[in-house]
C-alpha positions as CSV (number, residue, x, y, z in Angstrom):
1,X,107.5,74.3,221.1
2,X,104.0,72.9,219.9
3,X,103.4,73.7,216.7
4,X,99.4,73.7,215.7
5,X,97.9,73.6,211.8
6,X,96.0,76.9,211.2
7,X,92.3,77.1,211.2
8,X,90.5,80.1,209.5
9,X,87.1,78.2,210.8
10,X,85.5,79.2,206.7
11,X,87.8,82.2,206.5
12,X,89.5,82.7,203.5
13,X,93.0,82.6,203.4
14,X,95.6,84.7,200.6
15,X,97.0,81.6,199.6
16,X,99.2,83.0,197.1
17,X,100.2,86.7,195.2
18,X,102.2,87.2,192.1
19,X,102.3,90.2,189.3
20,X,99.3,90.9,188.8
21,X,97.4,87.9,190.5
22,X,96.1,87.2,194.2
23,X,95.0,83.2,195.3
24,X,92.4,83.3,197.8
25,X,91.3,80.3,198.9
26,X,92.6,77.8,196.3
27,X,91.1,80.5,193.8
28,X,93.0,83.0,191.2
29,X,91.4,86.5,190.8
30,X,93.2,88.7,188.9
31,X,93.9,92.7,189.5
32,X,93.2,94.2,193.1
33,X,91.1,92.3,195.0
34,X,89.2,93.1,198.3
35,X,89.2,90.3,201.0
36,X,87.3,89.6,203.7
37,X,86.6,86.6,205.1
38,X,83.1,85.7,203.6
39,X,84.3,86.2,200.1
40,X,87.0,88.1,197.4
41,X,85.8,91.1,194.9
42,X,87.6,93.0,192.8
43,X,88.4,96.6,193.9
44,X,88.7,99.5,191.8
45,X,91.8,100.3,193.7
46,X,92.4,103.9,195.7
47,X,89.3,105.3,193.9
48,X,87.3,102.8,195.4
49,X,86.2,104.3,198.9
50,X,82.9,102.6,198.9
51,X,83.7,99.2,198.5
52,X,85.9,100.1,201.8
53,X,83.2,102.0,203.5
54,X,80.8,99.4,202.8
55,X,82.5,97.1,205.1
56,X,81.5,99.4,208.4
57,X,79.2,97.0,210.2
58,X,81.7,93.5,209.0
59,X,85.5,94.5,210.1
60,X,87.5,97.2,212.7
61,X,90.1,97.1,210.2
62,X,91.5,97.2,206.8
63,X,95.1,96.5,205.6
64,X,95.8,98.3,202.2
65,X,98.1,96.6,200.2
66,X,100.2,99.1,198.2
67,X,101.5,96.8,195.8
68,X,105.6,95.5,196.0
69,X,106.6,98.8,198.6
70,X,104.5,100.6,200.9
71,X,102.8,103.8,200.0
72,X,100.9,106.9,201.2
73,X,97.2,105.9,200.8
74,X,95.7,109.0,199.3
75,X,94.2,111.6,202.2
76,X,90.7,111.5,200.5
77,X,90.7,107.5,200.7
78,X,91.8,107.9,204.4
79,X,89.8,110.3,205.1
80,X,86.3,108.3,203.9
81,X,87.4,104.9,205.4
82,X,87.7,106.4,208.8
83,X,85.1,109.1,209.0
84,X,82.9,105.3,208.8
85,X,84.8,104.0,211.7
86,X,87.0,101.8,210.5
87,X,91.2,101.5,210.6
88,X,93.0,101.6,207.5
89,X,96.4,100.5,207.5
90,X,98.8,100.7,204.6
91,X,101.9,98.0,203.5
92,X,103.2,96.9,201.3
93,X,101.0,94.2,199.5
94,X,103.4,90.6,200.7
95,X,102.8,92.1,204.4
96,X,99.3,93.0,203.8
97,X,98.8,89.2,203.2
98,X,100.7,87.6,205.9
99,X,99.3,90.4,208.4
100,X,95.5,89.4,206.9
101,X,96.3,85.3,207.5
102,X,97.4,86.2,211.0
103,X,94.7,88.0,211.9
104,X,91.3,86.7,210.5
105,X,93.1,82.9,211.8
106,X,92.5,84.9,214.8
107,X,88.9,85.6,214.4
108,X,89.6,89.1,213.9
109,X,87.0,91.4,212.0
110,X,89.7,92.3,209.4
111,X,89.8,92.7,205.3
112,X,92.4,93.1,202.7
113,X,92.0,95.5,200.5
114,X,95.6,94.5,197.3
115,X,96.8,96.2,194.8
116,X,98.9,93.6,192.9
117,X,102.7,93.5,193.1
């Protein structure tokens, strides 16, 4: 088997996470985070659908990291995001971070809205 180094071609990978923080492209961000190919911003959590809807021209799918365990995304958040033409995929935060990194390395149009573990 031949192993190759992962290339992110300018995208910002999620390097790590822990209680209350995320490390993205080497920088630590406290609290909930919205990670895209171009940057990281604070995310207001489930009540902040506007931040996700604003990505409609940039992404096809948003992975929602629901914390340490998978949880249901509120119906209002799902409805607002899907009405904007964006797919919403909830999963626990560790899985969302890993999945984001794999797909962003493939050049996919994705983002991750992450609640801390």
